C-alpha positions as CSV (number, residue, x, y, z in Angstrom):
1,M,83.2,154.3,139.2
2,A,80.9,154.2,136.2
3,S,79.2,157.4,135.3
4,N,75.4,157.8,135.4
5,H,75.4,157.5,131.6
6,D,76.7,153.9,132.0
7,I,74.3,152.7,134.6
8,K,71.2,150.8,133.8
9,R,68.6,149.2,136.1
10,N,68.7,145.4,136.3
11,F,65.6,143.3,136.1
12,D,65.7,142.6,139.8
13,G,65.7,146.4,140.5
14,S,69.4,146.7,141.4
15,R,71.8,148.8,139.3
16,R,75.2,148.0,137.8
17,P,77.3,149.4,135.0
18,V,76.3,148.5,131.5
19,S,78.3,149.4,128.4
20,P,76.1,151.3,125.8
21,P,76.2,150.3,122.1
22,A,79.3,151.6,120.4
23,T,78.1,151.4,116.8
24,P,74.9,151.5,114.8
25,M,73.3,148.1,114.6
26,P,72.5,146.7,111.1
27,Y,69.2,144.9,110.3
28,R,69.3,141.2,110.9
29,S,66.8,138.4,110.5
30,R,64.1,137.8,113.1
31,M,66.1,134.9,114.4
32,D,68.5,137.4,116.0
33,E,66.1,138.5,118.7
34,L,68.6,140.7,120.5
35,R,69.7,142.9,117.6
36,Y,68.3,146.0,119.3
37,L,70.7,145.3,122.3
38,R,73.8,144.5,120.4
39,G,76.8,146.1,122.1
40,Y,75.5,145.8,125.6
41,G,77.5,143.6,128.1
42,E,77.0,139.8,128.0
43,R,75.6,139.8,131.5
44,V,72.8,142.1,130.4
45,M,72.2,140.0,127.3
46,D,72.0,136.8,129.5
47,Q,69.4,138.5,131.7
48,V,67.3,139.4,128.6
49,R,67.6,135.9,127.2
50,A,66.5,134.4,130.5
51,L,63.4,136.7,130.5
52,I,62.6,135.7,126.9
53,D,63.1,132.0,127.6
54,S,60.8,132.2,130.6
55,G,58.2,134.3,128.7
56,R,58.5,137.1,131.3
57,L,59.9,140.0,129.2
58,A,56.4,141.4,128.4
59,E,55.4,141.1,132.0
60,V,58.5,143.0,133.2
61,L,57.7,145.8,130.7
62,R,54.0,145.9,131.7
63,N,54.9,146.2,135.4
64,R,57.4,148.9,134.7
65,Y,55.5,151.1,132.3
66,S,52.0,152.5,131.8
67,A,49.6,151.0,129.4
68,G,49.5,153.9,127.0
69,H,48.7,157.6,126.4
70,Q,46.1,159.8,124.9
71,V,48.3,161.4,122.2
72,R,46.5,159.7,119.4
73,D,46.6,162.1,116.4
74,D,49.0,164.6,114.9
75,K,47.3,167.6,116.5
76,A,47.7,166.1,119.9
77,L,51.2,165.1,119.2
78,F,52.1,168.6,118.0
79,E,50.7,170.1,121.2
80,Y,52.5,167.5,123.3
81,V,55.9,168.1,121.8
82,V,55.5,171.9,121.8
83,A,54.6,171.8,125.5
84,I,57.9,170.0,126.3
85,K,59.8,172.5,124.1
86,E,58.2,175.5,125.8
87,R,59.1,174.2,129.2
88,Y,62.7,173.3,128.5
89,M,63.8,174.9,125.2
90,R,61.7,178.1,124.9
91,K,64.5,180.0,123.1
92,A,64.9,177.3,120.4
93,E,63.6,177.8,116.9
94,P,59.8,177.2,116.7
95,L,58.4,174.0,115.4
96,N,56.2,174.1,112.3
97,K,55.1,170.5,112.2
98,V,55.1,167.4,114.4
99,I,53.4,164.3,113.1
100,Y,53.3,160.5,113.4
101,D,54.9,158.9,110.3
102,N,54.0,155.3,109.4
103,K,56.8,155.3,106.8
104,L,59.6,155.5,109.4
105,H,59.4,151.8,110.0
106,V,61.3,151.3,106.7
107,V,63.8,154.1,107.2
108,K,67.2,152.8,108.3
109,H,68.0,153.6,111.9
110,A,64.9,155.8,112.3
111,L,62.5,156.0,115.2
112,G,62.0,159.7,114.6
113,T,63.4,162.4,112.4
114,H,64.1,166.1,112.6
115,T,64.4,168.3,109.6
116,A,64.9,172.0,108.8
117,I,63.4,172.6,105.3
118,S,64.3,175.9,103.6
119,R,61.2,177.7,102.1
120,N,60.9,180.9,100.3
121,H,58.8,183.6,102.1
122,G,58.7,186.9,100.3
123,G,62.1,186.4,98.7
124,R,63.7,185.3,101.9
125,L,64.6,181.7,102.8
126,K,63.2,180.5,106.1
127,A,63.8,177.2,107.8
128,A,60.6,175.2,108.6
129,R,61.4,172.8,111.4
130,E,59.6,169.5,111.5
131,I,59.7,166.4,113.7
132,R,58.3,163.1,112.6
133,I,57.9,160.2,115.1
134,A,57.3,156.6,114.1
135,T,53.7,155.6,114.4
136,L,54.5,152.7,116.7
137,F,54.9,155.2,119.5
138,R,51.2,156.0,119.2
139,D,50.5,152.6,120.9
140,A,53.7,152.5,123.1
141,P,53.9,153.4,126.8
142,A,53.7,157.1,127.5
143,E,57.3,157.1,128.8
144,F,58.7,155.9,125.4
145,L,56.8,158.7,123.6
146,E,58.3,161.2,126.0
147,M,61.8,159.7,125.3
148,I,61.6,160.0,121.6
149,A,60.1,163.5,121.7
150,V,62.9,164.6,124.0
151,H,65.5,163.0,121.7
152,E,64.2,164.8,118.6
153,L,63.8,168.1,120.5
154,A,67.4,167.9,121.7
155,H,68.5,167.8,118.0
156,L,67.1,171.3,117.5
157,K,70.1,172.5,119.5
158,H,72.6,169.7,119.1
159,R,73.1,167.9,115.8
160,D,75.3,165.2,117.0
161,H,74.9,162.5,119.7
162,D,77.6,164.1,121.9
163,K,77.9,164.8,125.6
164,S,75.9,168.1,125.4
165,F,73.1,166.4,123.5
166,Y,72.6,163.7,126.2
167,Q,72.9,166.3,129.0
168,L,70.0,168.1,127.4
169,C,68.0,164.9,127.0
170,E,68.5,164.2,130.7
171,H,67.6,167.7,131.6
172,M,64.2,167.2,129.9
173,S,63.8,163.6,131.0
174,P,65.9,162.6,134.0
175,H,65.6,158.9,133.3
176,Y,66.4,159.2,129.6
177,H,69.1,156.6,129.5
178,Q,67.0,154.0,131.3
179,L,64.1,154.7,129.0
180,E,66.3,154.3,125.9
181,F,67.5,150.9,127.2
182,D,64.0,149.8,128.0
183,L,62.7,151.0,124.6
184,R,65.2,148.5,123.1
185,L,63.6,145.8,125.3
186,Y,60.2,146.9,124.1
187,L,61.2,146.7,120.4
188,T,62.6,143.2,121.1
189,Q,59.3,142.1,122.6
190,L,57.4,143.5,119.6
191,E,59.4,141.4,117.2
192,L,58.9,138.3,119.3
193,T,55.1,138.7,119.3
194,Q,54.6,139.7,115.6
195,P,54.1,137.1,112.9
196,E,56.5,138.9,110.5
197,P,59.6,141.0,111.1
198,T,58.8,144.7,111.8
199,H,61.4,145.9,109.4
200,L,62.1,148.6,112.0
201,E,65.8,149.3,112.3
202,P,67.3,149.7,115.7
203,A,68.0,153.3,116.7
204,A,71.4,154.4,115.8
205,A,74.0,154.7,118.5
206,P,75.6,158.1,119.1
207,S,77.7,159.1,116.1
208,P,80.2,161.9,115.8
209,E,79.9,162.0,112.0
210,R,76.3,163.5,111.5
211,D,76.0,166.3,109.0
212,G,73.3,168.0,107.0
213,A,70.1,169.7,108.1
214,A,68.1,166.6,108.6
215,G,68.6,163.7,111.0
216,A,67.1,160.3,111.7
217,D,67.4,158.5,115.1
């Protein structure tokens, strides 16, 4: 039996196992409209192609998710992310900054970043923890903003995309895996409706080889 991590909701509302992406996905031309979903099973890819061909992908996403949210500026974003942290990760290191970043759309594999910057305070080094979230989430459904916020918060405790990392993500957002999959659909739809490629790289798949104090996801 497939684990909960391998289950995704189908477009007719049923559920069946779906294999998650195994490797990071490189940037491709706009002609490859399913680059954000590379690595998923062919049955799922066929479902998505059918929705695209029928012009129904945007409708499916609208019916499934809210129109937007009120987290419009950096101050509101900081308060939003800190509120999640205080609810689920009160003992984690405090956040010094959380902002929208319009440069993340050109950073490879980045939808958000987490950094620990060492700064000198009275002769002592102190880590200033920052989270930057791609500006596209300002206009995305509220559920997707929650997903990326949860993802970056989980990196305060777990550097790698391992089992413990995803368990924490699910603890903070029980439908995390479904949201991640549907975010990939959302990014696909954005590319289909924009006159030029977004230059936004797909989010990197879980990698056991992450090191350093900063991360991009």
